[in-house]
N, C-alpha and C positions, 0 to 999 in steps of 0.2 A: 285537096285530094280524101286526106284522112277525115275529115269533117263529112265529106259527100258519102264515104263508106259507113259512117256511123249512121247518118240519116237513112241510108238504102237499108241497112240491117234492122232497124227500128221499124221501118215501114213493112218489111218482110214479116217480120214479128207479129206486128199488129194483124196483119191480114191474115196469118196463119190462126191465130187465136179469135178474131173476131168476124171471120169471113161470114158466120151465119147472120149477120146483120145487114148483109146487103139485100136490100129491100128489091132489086131487080132479078134476083137469082131463085130461081125454084130448085129444091132437091128432090131427086127421086131415089127410094131407098126401100131396103128392106131388113131382114135381120138373119144373122148365122149363128150358129152354134160351136161350141168349143173344139169343133173339129173343122171348122171352117165351112160346112154344109149349111146352104141356103135353106132355112126351115120356114122364113116367112117370104114370099117373093117381092121383089123389088117393084111395088106397085103403088107405094104412097108417095104423096107430094107433100113438100113443105116450103114456105118460104124462109124458114130458119132451119137450123141444124136440127136433126130428129131428136126425139125424146128417148131416153132410155127406158127401160122397164123399171118398176118400182112397185112393190106388192104384187107381182105377177102380172101387172097390167102396163099397156103402152098407151099414150095419147097418140090419137092419129086424126087426120083430117080427111073426110069423107064427103063429096058434093058441097063443100063450103060450111060444113058443120064438123064439131070435134066428137069424137066417141073414144072408146078404148078396145083394144084387142087384147087377148090372152096370150100366153107363150106358144100356142099352135097357130096363132094367126086368127082364130075365130073371134066374132065381133062379140065381146063381153058385155059392154054397155053401149046402147044404140047412139049413133052420131045425131044428138038433138041439141048442143049446147053452142052457143055463139062463142064463148071463151070457157077455156078449162086449163086446169094445172095437173100436174103430175100427182099421184098419190103420194102421202106422207102419212107415216103411221097409222095406214088404213082409211084416210080421208082425203078427199080432193076437193078443192074449190071448182065452182062450176057456175055458169052463168047464161041463162037461158035468152032467146031474143025477145028484145023489148022489157027485160025484167033485170032484176038485180043479181047479187051473188047468193049463193047458197053452198051447201056441202053435201055430198054422197059419199056412201061408204063402197067397198070393193065389189058388192052386190049390185050398185046401182040404185039402192034404196036412198031418197031424199031424206037426210038428217035434219037439215036447216033449209027451210024452204028458201026459193030464189027471190022471194019478194020481201026479204028480211033485211040484207046487208049492202052497205056502201062500199064496205072494206072488208076483205077476207083474206089473210095471210096463212101459210101452211102451219099446220100442227106441228109442234116441237114439244118435248117433254109432257105431252098429254093435253096441252092447250093451244088454242089458236087466238091471235089478235086480231079483233073484228070491232067492226063500228055498224051499230044497227041504223036502219033509215028513220024510224019514228020514234022506237023506244029509247030510254036512257039518254034522253036529251041533256040531262044534268052532268054527263060525263064525256070525254072525247073518245075512249075506247073502252071494249069491255073484252074480257078473255073468257072463252067458252070452253067446256069439256067435249067429248066425242059423243055425247048425246045431245048436244046443242045447248046445254044449260049454262046460264050465266054465273060464273065462278065468283067473280069480282069486276068491278068497274073501276075506271081511274082517269084522272085528268092530266097524267103524265104522259110526255113522248116515251114511249118504250120500245122494247125489242122482243125478240122471241126468247122463251124459256130454255135455258141449257142448264144441267144438273141442278135444276130447283130453283135458278134465280136468273132475273132478266134485268137488263141496264135499264134505267129510266132518267128522266130529264124533267124537272119542274117546268111549268109553263113560263115564259119571261126570264129563265136562267141560263146559264152556259154549262154548268158543270153536272155530270152524269154520276149517279150512283147505282144500287142495285136494290131491288125488292124481290120478296118471297111471293110464294103461290097465293097468298092471302091480298097480297097488293101493299104489304108492310115493307117500308124501307128498313133494310137491314145494314146496309153499307152507305153511309151518308154522302151525298153528292160531294165529289172534291176532285172529279177527274175531268180533263178536256175532252177526251173520249175514251170510251170504255166497251171492249167487246165482250162475246157470249164466254161463258166457262167451258173449258174442254181440259180432261184430265186433272181436274182439281184447281187450275189456275186460269186466270183471265188475263188478257193483255189490257192494259192501261196507258195512257198519256197524260202527263201532267199539263204540259203546255208546248205547244209547237215554237221552235225557234225561228226567227227571220234571219236569213243569211244574205250579206251583200258580197256575192263570189267576186273575187278580184280575177281579171282577165289572166287566163292561162295562155292565151294568143290572142291576136287581133280578131279572130273570127268566131272565137268561143260564144259569144253572146248570141249568135245566130243559131246555136244548136237548140233544137225545140225541147229536149228532155232535160235541160238544167232546170233544178227545184230550187226556186226561192224562199220556199218553207221547208223546214227540216223536221221531221218527226221524231220524237224521241219516246220509245216504248220500254215500258217495264212489266212487271207481272205481279198480281195479289195473288192471296189465297181466299177462301171462301168467308173468313172472318174480315176481311178488307185490309189485311196486313200486306203492305208492300214488301214482297220477299226479295223481287230481284230489282234494283234499280233502273229507273228510266234512262237508258244509254243506247239504246238499239235505234237506228233509222229505220230499219225493217226487221219485223218481227212477226212469227207465224205461232199458232196454237201448239201446245205440245201434244205429240203423239208419241206413244210408247216410251215415255220418261225423257224424250228430248224436243227441243223446239230449234226451228231453223232461224237465225237471226243474221244480220247484217248491219254493217256501217257503210255510210255513203263515203264514196271516194273523194279525192281533193278536186276533181274536176267538175264535180257537181251532178252528175248524171249517170255514174255506174255505182254498182253495190259490191262489196266484197263481204262474202256469207261464209257461215259456219254453223255448228250447232253447239248448243248448251243443255246442261242438264237442269234440273229443278233447284240447284243450288247456286244457279247463275255461272257455273263453271264450264269454260270452253272445252269439251271432248273432242271437237273436231274443230280446229283452228279454222278461222276466215281465211278462206284460199279460192272461194268460188267466185268468178266474176260475172255479175250479172246486169244487163241493162235495164230489163223489165222485171217484175216482182214474179218470182216463181217460187211456189208453196214449198215443194220437195219435202213432204212429210214423210215420215217413217211409216210402212207398213209392213208387216212380217219381216221385221228386222232390215228393210231394205228402203233406201230413198233416191230419187231421182233427183239429179243435179246436174247444171250446166258443166261439160267436161273441159272447155277452154275456150279462151278467145285469145285467138293468135293477133299477129300484125295485121292480119288482113281480116280482122273481126270475125272469123268464121266460127260459129257455136256448134259444139259437140254435146250429146247427152250422156251420162253414165250413171248407173246404179252404184251406190256405196253401201256398205256395212255401217255397223256402230261404231267401230274403229276408224271410219273414214276410208277404208282401202276400197278401191275400185274394184268391183266384183264382176260386173257386167257392161259390156259396152266396149269403145263408145260408138255410139249411134248418130246419125244424122238428126234424126228426131225420134222421140219417145213418148208415151204417155205412163202416168204411174201403173201399178200393178192393181187390177180389181178381179177377186173372184180367181185369184191364181195364175191370171195372163195378163200380158202388158202388149200393146201395139209398139212397132220398132220400125223404123227405117233405115237403109244401108246400103249405100251405091246404088240407088235408084229401085231397090226391091222394098216391098213392104209386107211385114209379117207379125204373128204374133208369138211371143216367147213364155215360157214357163220361170219360174223363179229359180232354175239352174242355168238359165240362159239358153235352153235348147229351143230349137225352131219348132213349134207345134205345126203351124201351118202357115204357106205363104199366100198372101191374097192375090186375086186376080187383078192384073194391071188396070183393068177399066174400073176399079171402084178407086173414087177420089175423096171421099170421107169415110171415118171409122170411128167407131165408138166404143168406149169401155163395156165390159162385160156385166151385166146387171140380170140377176134371176136366170142365169146361163146362157143369155143371149147379147148379142152386140149388133148395133145398126151397121149397115155397109150401105154405099151408093155413089152417084155422083152428081 
């Protein structure tokens, strides 16, 4: 019976987070302001969860083509694209019908022509990783600036730049290192996995550990979330020095000086998490139980964490401060704060709260999807 409850809870959590992947569902949505007023009517439709505003523009689909609206709901960039992405650092990757990828700026001006690129990633740290269709055949990837100029080419498997560095992987090799914005390797490949830098630190994994879990009970092997590979994460600085030893089975980036980390429980499917500082010291002891990976990053001295998992496996959420004190909640569900407001639900009611825990406005029950506030607006719909 307990195994069944676990599986049901896991299913509910996954449905909550990935419901936008339902290919048979069409969402209808609009946007509200921070008073809860509809400022852009619920007239747009999408097969996936709606897009937040970014750089003052939101991606929408109109008559089968993608374009962008401004915060007043006006068409800012005409819907002429077969595919398009959110703006990042003032640039968006777009693809016209029967063409390849290119980039536009917030004025809709084509900076890199759509006949140029096979691969186009978001801009990060002023550069975007791309792959040209015809040019630069001697390299796998190129990094371009916001004028569309190639800064350097590389044969490495590589990631986006963060704080001046990007992870890299030599062709045919298994270990990751880091390169700078000239393409020069500055931290030699030595990590099984390497993430982007944040707040001066990057998460790295030396080598995962295979685990042969002993049976806790006769039905344990049927639990779908039991992990046979256990990750062990640590943290390096920009010199490549291992500052915090790899010992965490779950680890997030540093935000406001603290990182959310955790250990896999003995049953092999739950994490017990807390927070460490940049010396690797636990400032909030591991006590939060999680079945799924929940980032829980600190923003404006508040972090959202699961409140409890009782014998019935009911999950609640609460906001804690940097001393680990529960200051807002518990809620049945909640989002992290964004632009001073956070979505929360309790006892069947949905609303947005401020950082003092006050209800700013309650949502109309007809709304079934809700977004974070970006550029002063959040999507709502059903």
